[in-house]
N, C-alpha and C positions, 0 to 999 in steps of 0.2 A: 504494500500500500504506500502511495506517495502522499506525504503530508505537506501542505502548502499553507503559508500564512500570507494573507493579503492585507496590507496596512492601508486602511481607508475604505469607508463603506459608501462613498459617493458613486456616481455612475461608472467611472473607470474601474474602481475596485470591484463593483458588483458584476460588471461585464467580464472582467478577468476571471472572477470566480465561476461565472456561468460557463464560459468557454472551457475552463479546465475540467469541470465535472460532466459536461455534456458531450465532450469528444469521446471517440471510441477506440482510439489508437492505444491509449494508456489506461487500462482498467484500474479501478480502485482508488481514484484520486479523492482525497478528502481535503477540504479547505476551511480554515478558520479565518473569518473576516474580522480584523481587529480595528477598533476606532477609539480615538482619544475621548470622544463624547459618548454618553450613555445612549444616544439616539442615533439611528442609522440614516442613510440617504445623503449625507454631505450637503452640497450646495443646493440640491433639490429641496431639502427641508429648510436650509438656512441661507440660501442665496436667491432663490426664485421669489419674486414679489408676491405677497399674499393674495393680491387680486388677480393673479394669473393662475386660475384654478386648473385650466387645461394642462399647463406645463407641470404644475404640482401633482396632477393625477398620475404622472410618471412613477410616483412612489408605489403605485399599485403593482406595476411590472417589476420594479426592484424588489418589492416585498415577496413576490412569487419566487424569485431567485433565492432570496435569503431564507425562505421556508423549506427549501430543498433539504432533504435529510442528509445529504452529503456535505452540506455547508452549515457552519456554526458561527453565529454572530457573537462576538465578545466585545462589548462596549466598555467604556471607562478604563481603557488600557492605553497608556501613553508609552510609545516606543521612542527610545532615545533619551529617556529620563534616567534618574538614578536607580530606579527599580527594574528597568528592562532596557538594556543596551541593544544595539543592532547586532552585536556579536553574539550576545546571549540568545537573542531571538533565533538566529540562524542555527544555534546548537539544538533548538527545540523542534525545528522543522527541516525538511529536506530542501525547501526553497522558500524565499520570501519575495513577494511582489509589493513594491512601495508605490502607492497611489495617493500621495499626500497633498497634491494640489499646489496652489501658489497663494500663500497666506498673507503676503505683504503687498500693500499698495505702493505705487510709485509716487514720489514727491514731485512737486512743481519746481522746487529748487529756487525760490524767489524770496526776497525780503518780506518779512511779516507773516510767513507761513506758520509761525509758532503762536500767533495771537489766539486768544480765546475766541471761540466761534468758528474756527477753521478746522475742518474735520475731513477725513477720508470718506468717500462714498462707501467704502468697505465697512467702516464703523457704523455708519447710518443704516446700512442694509442689515448688519448683524443686530442692531438695536431693534428695528421694527420687525425682524424675523424671529426674535426671541432666542438668539444665540446666548448660551449661558456665560460666555466670556464678556458679553457686552455690559456696560454699566447702565442700569435702568434710568438713572437720572441724568444721563449725558446730554440729552437734547430737550432743553426747555425752549419751546418755540413761541411762547406767549409774547415775548418781546421782539419777535422777528417780523418785520413787514416786507422786507426784500431779501431774497436769497439768490446766490449765484452758484450754478453747477458748472464746473470746468470739465469739459469732455464732450465727445460726440459718439458715444457707443450706447449699447442697450442698457448698461448699468446707469449711465447718466440719464437716459430717458426714464428708467424705473424710478430713480430717486426724485426726479422732477415731477413725475406723475404722483408719487406719494405725497409730496409737498402740496400739490394742487388739489388732491381729493379732499372730500369732507367726511365727517364721521359716519353718517348713514351708509355711505358707499363701502366703508371699510369694516363696519361692525359685523357683517356676515362672514368675514374671513377669520383665519386662525391667529391673527395678529395679537400679541400679548396685550393684556389690559392696560399696563402702564404706558405702552407706546400709543395705543388707541386714545387714551386720555390726553396724552401730550399733543397729539395731532388734532384732537377736538378743540383744545385750547389755543391752537396755533393762530398767530396774528398775520400769517403770510398772505400778502396780497399780490405779490409779483415774484416770479421765478424766471431768471435768465439762464439759459443753457448756452454756454459759450464755447466755440471751437476756434482754433487758430488757423484752420484751413477752411476750404469752401464746402458748400452743401453736397457737391458731387463726390466728396471724399469722406463723408460721414460714415461711421462704422455701424450705425443703427440699422435695424431691419425696418422694412416698410410697415409691417404690422404694428411694431412698437411705436413708430413715428405717428401713424394714423390715430392711434389711441389718444394722443395728446389733443387732437382736434375734436374728439368726441366726448370729452369729460363734461358732465353737467355743470353749467355755471362758469365754465372756464373758456377764455378766449386764447387761442394759439395764434401768434402773430410773428411775421418775419418782415424785416426791412427789405423792400424791393431793391434798394441800392446795393445791399450786401449780396443778394442773389445775382444781381447784374455783374458783379465782379467775377463770378465763376465763368470760365470760358465755355463750359458745357451748357450754361443756362440759356444763352441766346443763339448759340451756334448748333443747328440741327445735326450737322456732320459730327461735331465733337460729342454731342449727346448720344448719337447712334453708336459711337465707339465704346460707350460705357457699358459695364455689366448691367443686366436688367434691373437689379435691385436699386442701383444708383439712379437709373432713369425714372423708376417709379417714385423714388424719394423726391426727385426734383419736381415731379408732377404734384405731389402732395404739398410741397413747400410753395409752389407757384399758386396754389389755391389759397394759401394763407397770406400771401404777400399783400401788405397794406391793409389787412383786415382791421376794421374798427372794433376795439374791444367792447364798446358800448357800455351796457350795464352789467358786464360780467362780474361775478364774485371775485374771481382771481384771473390773473393774466400770466400766460407762459410765453416768453419771448425767446425765439431761437436766434442767436447771434453768430455770425461767421467772420472769418478773417480778423480775429482779435487774439493776440498773444499775451498771456498774463505776464506782467513784469513786476508787480508789487501788490501785497495786501496792505491796505491802508488801515491805520490804527485810529480808534475813536476813544472816547472817555473810558477810563478804567482798564485800558489795555485790551479792549475788545475790538473785533473787526468792525470797520465802518464802511468798507467798500473795497473795490479792486481797481487797479490801474492796468490798462491794456495798451499795447501798441498795435496799431492798425497794420495788418499784413496785406500782401498782394501776391497773386500767382507769379511764380518765377519762370514759367514756361517749360519747366522740367518736371512738373508734377509736385513740386514743393511750394513753399511760400518764402517771401523775404520781407523784412521789416521796412516800413515806409517812413519812420520818424514821426508819425502823427500818433497822438495818444488820446485815450478816452478813459474817464473814470465812471464806474458803475457802483451805485449805492448797494450795500449789502450788510446785514447783521448776521448772516450765516453764509459760509462758503464751504462747498463740498467739492473736493477734487476727485475726478474719476478719469484718470489718465493711464489706467492699466494696472496689472498685477505683476508681482515677481515671486518666484519660488524662493524659499529660505532653506539654508543648510539644515540637514538633519544630522545630529551628532553621530559620527560613525560611518556616514556615507560620504563618498567623494562628491564634490560640488564644483561646477563651473560658474564662477562669479560673473563672467561676461554674459553668459546666456541665462544665468539664474536657473539652471537645470542640473540634473545628475547626468554626467557623461555616460553614454550607452551605445551599444550596437544592436539594433533591432530589439531593444528592450533589455538586453543583458548589460548590467552595470559594469562599467570599465574602471579599473583601478590601475593607474599608471599605464593606460593604453591596452590593458589586457582584461578579458572578461573575468569577473569575479564569480567563482563557483557558487551557484545557488542564490544569487542576488539579481533582482530584476526591477524595472520601473515601468509604469504606465500612467497615462493622463498628463496633466499639466507639468508635473515635475519631470516628465520625460521629454515633452515637446514644447513646453512653454504655454502661456495662457492664451491659446488660440482655439478657434472653432466653436461649435455649439455642442449641446449635450450629446447629440448623436455622433459627433466626431470621436467620442471616447470609445465607441464600439470597435471600429477597425483598429484603433490604436491599441486597445486592450487585447484584441485578437492576435495582433502581431507579436506582442510580448508573450502571450500564452503559448503561441506556436513555438517560440524560441525555447521556452521552458520545457515544453513537451518533447522537443528534440533532444534535450539534455536529460530527460527523465530517467533513462536506464542507468546512467552514471550516478545521478543524484540519489536514487532509491537504494543504492548499495550501502549507504551509510546508516548505521543503526541509531535510532533515536532513544532518548532516555525514558520515554513513556508519554502519557497524555500531557500535552503542553499546558492544559488548563490547571493541572496540579502544580506545575512549576510556577505558573503565574501567581497562583494563590500563595505558594510558599514564599514568593518574593515580596509579599505584602500587598499585592494588587487585589482589587475586588471587582472582577469582571461582571458586567451586566449582560446576562444571557438573554435569549429571545423572550422568555416569559417576563423578564424584567422590563423589556421594551414594550411588550403588550400591556403591562401594568401602567406604564407611562401614558400610553394611548388612552387607556381607560380613565386615568386621572385627569387628562386634558379634556376628555369628553365631559366628565363630571364638572370640571371647572367651568366649561362653557355653559352647561345647563344652569349652574348657579348664578351666572351673569346674564342669563337670558339670551345667550348666543350659542352658536355651534361650537365645536371643539376649539379650545383656546390654548395656545402653547404655554407651557410652564417655562419661564425665561431664566431660571437660576439653577445653579448646580445643586443646592440643597434640596429644592423641591423635586428635581428630576431624580436624584438618587434616593430620596425618601419614597417616591412612588415606585421606583424599580425594586427597592427592598421589600415593599409589600408584595410585589409579584413573586419575588424569590421565596417568600415565606409561604406562599399558597401551596 
């Protein structure tokens, strides 16, 4: 029997586990899916916006995989910490597949970024998604009338949409009660989503973009002059050369150009060709706005500064300019790419494949693609592992890894514990007159899991 540990229970980890147990070439594969959190599903649970129920429903297919009798979920297990090193983990399993994602956001690298009121979109998403590492009191929006979101990807669109929505629209979701209450007390009237390049280079998908224009009581507006700067906006030949998604995005933006916000409750403005150069300080060392330099197309697909500047008022700034992988103690790391060096998923140490160590997902390829991109990525890694299986399985293991994890002082949350968390969240929702509501703190999650373990 081949025993494999998959570190990370998001899509890449679950897809890797699924491929390993469903293939027929190597019989008897057993997989333990380990996660630092007591809850599975990774970014599907803690990264997908709560109002995107169709995408969140992917948890159902991930759940089916994790309920396979050949797969065991072990949450609340931190790999790389003092209780479980990567070297010790490899002693317990024939092979380990690391699917740990990209946990750190990129900085803007400009003066004033340290001011109060400047946050990463990652932290904001974690907060409204109920991630137990998020600080529940981190976002007091009652004193915020204007917000700036720096970025032009789907995460930027998500946080912009969350700031623009009202409480009745969010109450049916699983958003934690503290976050829902803070958004209900929000004073936000205007959100500016700002990109340094043009609309034809935005990384958001058309579906996400269109949603901003359909929010009740919200006006989505675009400055026609900024659209006109984009070579593809007015030139049919240039537009025709774009990928279809960018052409569709331009059509959506064209419909918003010069739109009168009228009596809208909130205003969402999409701004282009503005490069952040400074966060401006106000009273008490809090953010009061941002200074941008106007950019222009350079004719080579990039932009160049024009020397013209503009200031935008803001009491809240969220940066959404990408993610980076972080080193996991005991694994090699390429700081330039912010990934683990690999060959077809095999971890490379000093240029040579490390026996029994593999990677999949963002830590393998960088933070690119959509959820579905993880499937072929995980399949490639699993194929490499299976090619090595005969040699890997020759090593005798010390016994059931779960016994060793407990002996090391860890308290793994098994599948019944996760089911107990689900039950507790459903009970919490009923008590609040809502549907299932996430428990947003470690103590509450582990207490619920313990009740399941005792059943």
